N, C-alpha and C positions, 0 to 999 in steps of 0.2 A: 780642602783641595783648592789650590789657587794657582794661577799662572799669569805670566806677564801679558799675554795677548788675550786672556779671557777664555781660551780654549784648552781642552785637555784631551789626552789620547791614552787609551788603555786597551789591551787586547780583549779583555772580557769585563763587561760591566753588568753587575747584578743589581736590580732595583728592588729593594726590600730586604731588610736584615731580620726576617723571621726565620723559623726553622727550615723552611724550604730554601730560601736564599742562602743561608749559611751552610746548609748541607751541600748545595751546589758548589759553593766556594771551596769548601773543605775537600770535596771529592776531586775537583779540578786541580787544586793545588797539590794534592798528594800524587795525582797522576802526572802532572807537569810542574814540578817544583820551581822551575826557572821562569814560569809564566806569571806575569803581573796580573793579579785579580783584584778588582775593586768592587766593593759593596757600598751602596748608599741607602740611607733610610731617613724618612722625614721626622721620626721621633727624636726627642732631645737626647735620649739615652737608650741603649739596648734594652729591649723588653718593654719599653713604655707603652707601646701600642699593641702588645700581644696579650690577648685574653681568650680563654676557651674554657671548656668544661672542667678539666680535660681528662679523658680516659685515654691512655696510650697503650697500643700494642707495641711492646718494647723492642721487637726484633729489628725494626728499621733503625731505631736509635742505636742499638748495639752494633749493627753493621757500620753505621757512620762512625761511631766512636772507635771501633776496632781498626778502621782504615787510617786513623790518625797516627797510629804507632805509639801513642801515649799510654801510660799506665793509668787509664782513666778510672778504673775500679778503685784505685787508692785515693782518688781526689775527693775532698769533702763534699763537693757538689753531687757526686754519685750517691753518697750515703743519704744526703738530704732529699734529692729529687726522686730517687727510686726506693724510698722508705715505705711507701704505702701500696703494697701489692694487694689487689682485691681478693679477699677470700669470702666476702659476704655480698653477693650480687643479688639485688632484690628489684623486681619489677611489679608495680602496683597499678591497679585500676581504682581511682578514687570516684566512687559512685555518690556524687553529691557532696555536701559540706561535712559529712560525718562518717560515711561508710567507706571501708577499705577492702578491696578484694585482691589478694595476692595472685599474680598470674605467672610467676617465675616457673612454675611446674609446666605450663604450656610451652614455654621457650625450651625447657629441657626435653620435652616430648618432641618438639620440632627438631631439636638436635639429633635425637635418637632416630627420627624418620628422615634425616638428611634434607629437611626443608629449609628454604632460604631464611625464614624467621629465626633460625638458630643463631644467625649472626648477631642478634641482639644480646647475646650472652657476653658478659664482660669479665667472667671469672679468670683470674690470673693476669689481667691487665694491671696497669699502674695508674694511680691518681697522681696527677702531676701539675705543677705550676708552669704554664707556658712562658710566662714572663721570666721566671728564674731559669728555665731551660734555655731561652734565647740568650740571656746574659752569659751562661756557661759556654754555649756554642760560640758566641762572639769572642769570648776570651781565648778559646782554643784557636779560633780562626786567626786572631791577631798573633798568637804565639807561632803559628805556622807561616807568618809573613804576609797574610792577606790584609789589604787595606780596607778597613771598615770605618765609614764616615757617617756620623749621626747629624741630624739637623739639616739635611739637604733634601728638599722637596722637588720632585720631578714633575713637570707640567706638560711635557710634549715629547713625542718621539719623531725624529727627523727621518722621513722615508723617501728614498730615491725611487720614484715610480718607474723611471726608465730602466733601471737595473733591478727593480723588484727586491730591494734590500734596505735595511735601516743603516743610517750612517752615525747616529748618535742620539743622545737624550738631552733635552733642555731642562735646566734648573730654573726655578722661579726667581724672578727679581726680588730683592729684599730692600726694605727701607722706604716703601711707598706709604703715603698717607691714605686716608679713606677715599679720597678722590683720585688716587693713583698718581699723585705728584711726588717726585723724588724728595727725600729728606736728607739731612746731613749724613746719615748712616747708609745711604743708598748704595746698593750693589746691583749692577745690571744683570739681566738674564745671561747665563753662561751655558755652554754646550760641552758635554762630555762625549767625545768621539770614541767609538768602540768597534772592533771587528765582530764580536759576538755580544748580544744583549740577552740577558735572562730576566724575564719579568716574574717577580715573586712578591707582588705587592699585597697579597691577601685578597679577601673577597671584594669583588666589584672594583678592581683596581683602576685608577684613572687612566694610566698609560695603557693598560691591557685593553680596556674598552675602546680607547682611541685607536689602538693598533688593529683591533678586530675590524674596525670600520675602514681604515685607510688601506689595509692589506687585503681586504675582501674576504676575511675568514667567515665561515658559516657554522651554525649550530643546527642539529636536526630537530631539536626541541627548544621551547622557550626556556630561558634561565629562570629558575625559581629561587627564592630566598626565604630565610627565616631570620628573626631577630632574637638574640639571647640577651637577657638582663640577669645580672649575677651579683650576689653579695657574699662577702666573706664575713662570717659571724663568729666572734669569740664567745664561747659559752663556758659554763662552769665545768670543773673537772668531772663532777658527777654526771652531768648531762653528756659530756663527751665520752665518758666510759660506757654509758648506756647505749650511745649510738654505735660506738666501736671504731677502732683506728684503721680498719681496712675494709670499710663498707661503702657501697654505692647504692643509692635508691634512684630509680627512674620511675616516674609516675605519669600515667595518661588518664584521661577522663577530666574530672573537675579540676580547674574551672574553665577549661577550654572546650570540653566535649561532654555533652549529656545526650546520649542516644535518643532519637525521636523528637525530643522537645527542644534541642539545641542549647547552647551553640554547638557548632561542628567545626572546630579549628584543629589543624594538624599541630602536634607538638606536645609538650608536657613539662613537668617539673623535674628538677634534679636536686639531689642532696649527696654530697661527698664528704667523707672525713678528710681533713687537710693537715692534721698534725697541730701541735701547739694549742690544743683545746679549741680548734677552729673548724667550723663546718661550712663548706661552700654550698649555698642554696641558690638555685636559678630557675628561670622559666624560659623555655624556647618555644616560639610560636611561628608557624608559617605565615609569610606576609600575604597569603591569599585569603586572609580573613575578610568577612563581609560587613562587619559591624562598624559603623562610621564613628562611634564614640569609644572604641576599644583602645586601651592603653596596656601594653605588656606589663608595666609595673603594677597596675591594679591586679592583674592576674597573679603576679608574683606574691603580692600581699595576701590574696586569697589562699594561695598554696601554702604560704608560711603559717597561716592561721588554721589550716586543716589539722585535726588531732594527730594524724599520722606523722606530722612534721613538727607541730608547735611544741610538743613535749620536749623536744631536743634543743630548741633554740629560744624558747620563751625567756625573756629577761636578758638575752645575750646582747652584745654590742657589735654593731656593724663596723668593721675596721677598714673595709675597702669595697668599692662597688664599680660596676662598669657595664658596658653594652657593646655589642658587635653584631654584624650580620654574618650569616652562614650560607654558602652556596648549596642549594638542594637539588639542582636540576640533574645531577648525576652525569652519566656518560653522554646523554643526549645534549647536554648543555656545554660540553667541552668544545671550544672553537677549533675548527680544522680548516686548512687550506683546501678549497674544493678541487684544485688541480692535482695536488700531490697527496692529500690526506694528512699532511703534517699538522701536529699540534703546535702551531706557530707558522712561521714562513721564513725561508731563506736563513738568515743569521739571527733570527729572533725566536726564542723559546718561551713558552708559558708553563709555569709549574705550580703545584700546590693548589691552594684555594683560588689563586688568580685564574687558573684553568677550570676549576670546579671539581677537583679530585676528592670529593667528600662522599662517603658511602652512607646514605641515610638508612639503610638496613642496619648497619652497625652503629649509627649515630656517631660516626668517627671520621676524621679526615687527617688527623695529625700524622699518623704513620704513613699515609699516602703522600703527604706534603714532603716528608723527609725522603721517602723513596724516590719520588719524581725529581726532587732536588739532586739526589745522588746521581740519578740517570742523566740529568741535564749536565751536571758537571763532567761526567765521564764522556758524554757525547761531545761536549765542547773541547775536551782534551784531545779527542781523536780527530777533530775537524778543524784545528787551528790553521792548518795550511789551506783548507778549502772551507772557509767559514760559511759560505752560502749553502752548504750541504748539512749544516748543523741541525736544523729543525727536522730534516728527514732522518738523520741518524738517531736523534733523540726519540722520535716517534717509533722507529723500529725497535729500539731498546724498551720503550714502554710496552709495545705490543707483545714482547716476549717475557714480560714481567708478571708477577702476581697481581700488580696493580690493575693491569688490563683485565684479567680474568675476574677480579673482584668487582670492578666497575661494570663490566658487562652483565654480571649476574644481577646487579641491583639497578640496571639501567632504566627500568620502567616503574620502579617502586613508587617514587614520589608522584610521578605523573598520573599513575592509576588512582591514588588517593585524591589528588586534586580533581580528577575527572569525575569520580563517583562519590566523593565525600568519605568521611571516616567509617560510617556504619556499614556501607557496602564495599567501600574501597579497601579497607584493612583486610577483610577475608579474601578479596580478590588479589590483593598484593602478594599472597602466598605463591600465586602462579604468574606474577607480573612479568617475569622474564619471558614467558611464552605468549603474553597477550599482545595485541596490536599496539603500535605507537600512536597514542592519542595526541591530537593538537589541542592545547588548552589555553586559557586566558593567561595573560601576564598578571603579575601581582598587582599592578597598577589598575587593572581593569575589573577587579572583583568587588570593589566597594559598592555597598548599597545603602539605603536609608535605614536599615535595621539598627536597633540599639543592642548593646551588650547586656545580656541578661543579668550578669552577676556584678555589675558595676556597683561599688560600694558608695556610701555617703561620704566617707573620709577620703580626701584626695591623697595620693601618694606624695610624699615630700621630695619632689624632684631636686630642690636646691641642696638638700642634704646629700642626696645620691650623687649629684654632680661634684660636690665638695669632696666626697670620698673617692671620686675618680681622679682627683687632683688635676683636673683639666685646666689649661690656660692657653691663651693666645695673646700676642701683642694687640692691644685694643685699637691702636691707631694704624690699621692696615686695611686694604680693600676687603670688603666682605666676600668670603669665599663661597657663600650660598646664594645662588642666583634664582630669582623667580622670573621665569621667561616672559610671562604675560600677566601683569597684575590685574587686568580686567577679568581674566578667567577666574581668579580667586574670588573676586567680589560678585560677579554676575552669574557664575555657574556653580563654583564649588561651595560657596557659603549657603545659598538657598537649598542645594541638593544634599550636600554632605556635612555642612557645618564646619568647613575648614578643618578636617581631621588631623592635619599635621600639628596643630596646636596641642592636641591631646596625645597623639601617639609618639611624638618625638621624645626619646628618653632623657634628653637634656633640656627640654623646655626652651628650645631655640626660638620658636615661632610664637608671635603674639599678634592679635588683631587689635589695632589701635585706631579708633575713630572709623571703623569699617574697613581699614586697609591692613592686609596681611603683610608681615615683614619679619625677616630673621633678625630681630632686634638683639637677640642674645647669642650672636654667632660665636662669641668668645667662649661660650659654654660647650660648644660642639665636641662630641665624643668620637667623631669620625666614623660613626657606624654606617652612615649613608642610607638609613632606613627611609628618610624623607624622599630621596631621589627615586627609590624603587616603589614606594607605596603611595605617593601622591596620585589621587584618582584621575587627575587630568595630565599626568606626566609633565608637570609644570615647574619642577624644581631641578636645578642642576648643581651638583656638588663639584667644586673646583678645589685645587690645593691651596691651603693657606701657607704662609711662610713656614719654612722648616723650623722644627723645635716646638711647634704648638701641639695642642691636643692633650689626650689623657696621659697620665704618668703612672701606669700600673707598676706595682712592685711585687705583689704576691699572687696575682691572678694567673 
């Protein structure tokens, strides 16, 4: 995207080319074929920044693909992406390092009794690569005439306070050196003007959180997050055959939760068959952990070494790895305009993970991302002549959709567990939709001086993990990770917490050199933003690096 005067104009601008953003673009373009639709994304290529479990309820994807008018079922991507329908859904409780208790029967009983926990069942869903799904949807979008631009990082949203509407989005200046001085390849900051802006950045989006502040949006509960670390492991044909080609394992308990004696962290391990003799293994843990020396990758290693998992992956080769945050606050963490109740405001909409449409009862959000994207696209198509009404139209459509009912049912689930802990909170969560709305601590406020009980002697090899995420940034650019007050790190964080970001950052970005904490390895950043949300003093700010940087996922 370039222009002679450095400014651009488009009727609809979508920030983020993930499933939600592309769904919005496709739905809008099909409803209004003559309307120009532009999608920008900071990743170098489609799918590079998209990582998830992922288990998908396919109905939302089918709705989106059906509206394209294409014979999508005959496309090779359909065969590849929808080849692994789950017929063996297993939920385990790992009681220590060796014991395994299957609890799938309890979920089936919950389903028979019509209890909310029945949503944890994944039977009939699809195991899918979100990176590959994004590339497919991006190709379809471009075939429909949608402009999709990669390598463009947005750093600001221009808000006209007098008119209470957005006028455009600012793109980061490129070609600056570490001190912010222009180099020969310098390109100044540019602005893309738009009548309607759809924010689909994913979890903890930079523009989304900026917009929440400047537009005065509010949440009824604090946003909660988890971090997921994942590896794709190539195993022997015999191991893969024993695991099964249509199987999902979700595990709770060890190494995150041991009742009574601790630890007591929300989350668990996952193992999915991925085809091509590959098994995806991951660990998802709520950021409200209390142990100052906890590292999610240590927990992943313990999970991989548990007998229930080790027999399937031992001796296998890790071929890709990655990390990302997941929004867990549910319905209470979705930002609304206090005056109108809109999810967004005026001509700005917030969709998918950017808004927090993840159902933690289901441990899923991809179907809601696609559905809210579709609704945003349809709302924009109906409001192009009155763009300042778009957010209200979108919110009305969400309120009439299954997404609204699903999110309402799970609205208090994660907050209940955060308030009471796993041992008491999990039983109470069965009735969480009927319980009061608790005010709880933010993830950054839960850190204590406790030590992680299961921390092993062997450190996780973060450098190999980073290499397998294929992350890269231009080295000679301003650091996009900002420590607000260095004295806090040295005088408060180090004596009380031991500067935990050095340990928990999945990419090993932070190091303490001569007593001073610094993001010396910023070029390793995986854009997960865990540091921003888990720093116990709220002292780290994540800003956008130049477009094209970050991880380059292909199969995740």
